N, C-alpha and C positions, 0 to 999 in steps of 0.2 A: 923424350917425354919428361916432365919434371917430376920429382919424388912428391908424392903426396902423403902426408903423414895422416894416420888413422888410429883410433883406439883398438879396433877389433879388425883382423883381416880374415878373409873368409875367400877361399878359392877353390876351384875344381881341378883336379888331377887323375891322369889315366892311371887305373891299378890292373895289374897283370896277375893273375892266381894259376899256378901250374900244379896239377893235381893228377893223381893217378888215373889213367885210363879205364873206365869200369868193363869196356869190352876186350882190350889187349893187355895181356899180362906184360908188366914189366914197361908199357908205354906211359908216356905224359900227355895229358891235354893242357891246353891253354885256353883260358876264360878270361874276358875282361870286362871291367865296369869302370864307372867313374866316380869318386870319392869326393865330397866338400869337405874340406877341411879347415879349421880354423886356427891360425899361428896361435902358439902358447910363448908367451914371454919365455927368452932363454933362464930368466932367474926363477920363474916359477917351474918351468921343467926340470931344473937342478934340484931345486926344493922338494918336488914329487920323487926326484930318483933317491934323494939322500933319507928321506922320512922312508920310504918304502925299503931299504936296504937296512935300514936299523931295525927292522921287525923281524919275529921270529920266521924261521922258514916256511912254515904252513902259511902263515900270514901273508908273507910276500907273494907264494902261489896264488893267494885268492885275489891279489890286488896285480898280477901281472901285464894286465892289459889295459890299466888305466889310463895310462897316456892316451893310448887309442880311444877309450871310452871319452876321454874329454875332447880330442882333436877333430873327432868324425862329426860331422853335421847332418850329412844327406848323402843319399846316392844315386845314380842313374843307371838304368840296366842291369838290374837284379831282378831276376824273375825264378817263379816257380812254376810246377804244373799242377793244375787244378783241373779235374775232370777231363782229361786230354788236351787242355788248352793251355797255353804260357799265360802268365798273367804277371803283372809287375808286383814287387814287393816292398810297400812302403817302407820308409828308412823308420827305424826306432830302435830305441837303446835295447830292447828286447832281442830284436832281429839281429842286431849288431853283435851283442854279446852271444848268440847261437851259433853266427857263424864263426867268430873268435875260437870256439872250442876245437875248430879244426886245424890243425898246424900249417896246412898250405894255404889258408885263409889269412891268419896272422902273419904270415911269413910276407905274402903278397903285399899285404896293407901295410906292413912296418917298413918294407922296401920300398913301396912308393911315396911313404910319408918323408922317411928318410932323403929320397931324391927331390920331393919337392921343397926341400929345405936348402939342398946345394944345387941348384938348378946348372951350375956350369958342369956337376959331374954327369948330371941326367942329359944334358946335351951333347955331351962328348960318349956318351953311350956305355959308362962304366957302372 
């Protein structure tokens, strides 16, 4: 397949979240969904990292997930239970931010995004 140059590149990528099992002490459960990422140009990502690193620690903390907020555009298979029924949760910046409060969610999402940027490593299972 020939390389096709484009200005904005979006793609779906699997995300695995490992979190504490609410029923079994000391055990982990695995949940998954698919995230639509928008590739960020390397120079933009580097500039964002430098800008945030130059801020006071309190401000850095407030902006710790800014990269994910920028590159995450949609999701599939994210659900909630409403009145005893499983319903899809529509993607929004607010819903993403709410989930990023939990370390297992942010860790899984960062890991998936990093693997998507290095597909050879993901294919090797590293």
